Steps between C-alpha positions, in 0.01 A plus 500: 500500500285629209470838689872528522555397134243764389667766723844417358360510152332824555814661655701364201263662251514834681880504510524394137256769403696768680832390337352464160320838494675794663354847475681818582416874492814697408468862627669766290750729676336834386789711617758299297276456190478761230239580228624733226281661245582656159249712312571622145392790290572634156773716629665261759421303806492515881598242757415454868399260768182379688528344840346163576273505812469125526559181301536129512541184287324172554725200461397132489748228460768745438316649199335836463114474496371852585564827661369851566665839504383845602672821388484832692404730216551805719878415500541560130830682445699634210874428470615676197388865586591725787360794691180662383462286184530176712229630744272607225523162314450299832198724581353457163536121497320485837221727374171398338662551158699187564457258793277705736677381817262685737220269388715204396800467730592147408531297191485122526627189306349164572668198329220281346683246292864386467683269253846376581733568212825347647814649661306689757284680250129512519238639248269694720135610445361752760238756562637853531265758666578869452241765588256223599516357136620139473644365171714184442873536435757240395878489565793281568623468849857379588525340849821450693550382863454844655386716218270526197509740196239595237440754228153601419354728239169665613256680262391800721195575277336184628503645847344833417828680500435729203719811543696563182391176327475495130231225556267752653611840360575624146760763393737452805808497280827496693287518826388137450578263782499132393237281664748217588724545799758240632547361843820332611442298810781382724369317807695363804371252748 
């Protein structure tokens, strides 16, 4: 009798634990998701895209608790130029002057801390790795049932991306490229 009671109690605890604590890994649909970058300089700006290689969110009890995203740096494209100028800019962004994609083919964001702000919005802290240099970043993330959106501002000088930076070079004048660039991230599950 005691054995049956203990078995029944143990089974109840397992069932209640499973119901009370659910964990889910939501894979990102990398083909349907989009990462758009915008870089600015004294004389204007450029915009393009970077493809996601992989990504997922960790969900516990229907709340975001973590995630990890890998970007394919060799996929950097420009969308505001055409022809020879487009090819030159894309080649330059992939070169050692900028992201050095031959040595550093991916960039990675790992979510380290999350605070729920309400209405599906989360304050996110993560570690962003570009060119094997990892620095913390913070941003807001808006979650919906089958999508998530975020806007990040990244200081490229923290990742040894020095070309045209007034932080590293004097007398650049109108050739100065601002250190901050923006990422607009639209994710689909």
